RODO-2510 file (C-alpha; in nm, 4 decimals, decimal comma):
residues 67
     n   res          X          Y          Z
     1     x    -4,2345    13,8903     1,5146
     2     x    -4,4064    13,7035     1,7947
     3     x    -4,4003    13,3255     1,7377
     4     x    -4,6478    13,2201     2,0088
     5     x    -5,0109    13,2321     1,8913
     6     x    -5,1445    13,3204     2,2355
     7     x    -4,8972    13,6058     2,2787
     8     x    -5,0000    13,7377     1,9363
     9     x    -5,3631    13,7215     2,0383
    10     x    -5,2951    13,9022     2,3677
    11     x    -5,1079    14,1794     2,1832
    12     x    -5,3957    14,2020     1,9345
    13     x    -5,6565    14,2313     2,2117
    14     x    -5,4617    14,5082     2,3892
    15     x    -5,4090    14,6995     2,0632
    16     x    -5,7758    14,6555     1,9680
    17     x    -5,8962    14,8020     2,2984
    18     x    -5,6510    15,0928     2,2706
    19     x    -5,7589    15,1775     1,9144
    20     x    -6,1275    15,1404     2,0091
    21     x    -6,0876    15,3936     2,2911
    22     x    -5,8869    15,6298     2,0717
    23     x    -6,1638    15,6213     1,8102
    24     x    -6,4244    15,6841     2,0824
    25     x    -6,2210    15,9805     2,2077
    26     x    -6,1878    16,1317     1,8612
    27     x    -6,5544    16,0734     1,7746
    28     x    -6,6816    16,2112     2,1044
    29     x    -6,4578    16,5159     2,0993
    30     x    -6,4501    16,6253     1,7371
    31     x    -6,7457    16,4678     1,5575
    32     x    -7,0384    16,4609     1,8000
    33     x    -6,9020    16,7214     2,0471
    34     x    -7,0485    16,5190     2,3319
    35     x    -6,7198    16,4579     2,5085
    36     x    -6,5480    16,1335     2,5991
    37     x    -6,7250    15,9428     2,8743
    38     x    -6,5461    15,6303     2,9959
    39     x    -6,7600    15,3403     3,1096
    40     x    -6,6354    14,9903     3,1776
    41     x    -6,9051    14,8249     2,9699
    42     x    -6,8693    15,0438     2,6604
    43     x    -6,4945    15,1008     2,6608
    44     x    -6,3494    14,7767     2,7983
    45     x    -6,6032    14,4903     2,7991
    46     x    -6,7522    14,5416     2,4522
    47     x    -6,4195    14,5743     2,2649
    48     x    -6,2684    14,2958     2,4780
    49     x    -6,5416    14,0524     2,3757
    50     x    -6,5181    14,1505     2,0107
    51     x    -6,1370    14,1337     2,0113
    52     x    -6,1331    13,7916     2,1769
    53     x    -6,3729    13,6472     1,9185
    54     x    -6,1774    13,7949     1,6269
    55     x    -5,8445    13,7000     1,7878
    56     x    -5,9496    13,3383     1,8304
    57     x    -6,0527    13,3212     1,4669
    58     x    -5,7342    13,4855     1,3421
    59     x    -5,4674    13,3485     1,5748
    60     x    -5,5752    13,0392     1,7657
    61     x    -5,7932    12,8224     1,5414
    62     x    -5,6093    12,5697     1,3280
    63     x    -5,6073    12,6549     0,9613
    64     x    -5,6056    13,0278     1,0293
    65     x    -5,3684    13,0862     0,7400
    66     x    -5,0411    13,0058     0,9186
    67     x    -4,8224    12,6996     0,9366
***
């Protein structure tokens, strides 16, 4: 287990972006049949912003459920 809060948050952000893109790939290929189109704004910037906000709430703020 990672003890450093900032390292935990960085791992969370990377995993969040990877899962986001995997879900986009699956949805674009199998559900909508539109294909996977990578754009920086939709596949990196949007999940990065969302992951950073959630990561700060979960890992960095005091009183986030950990001692």
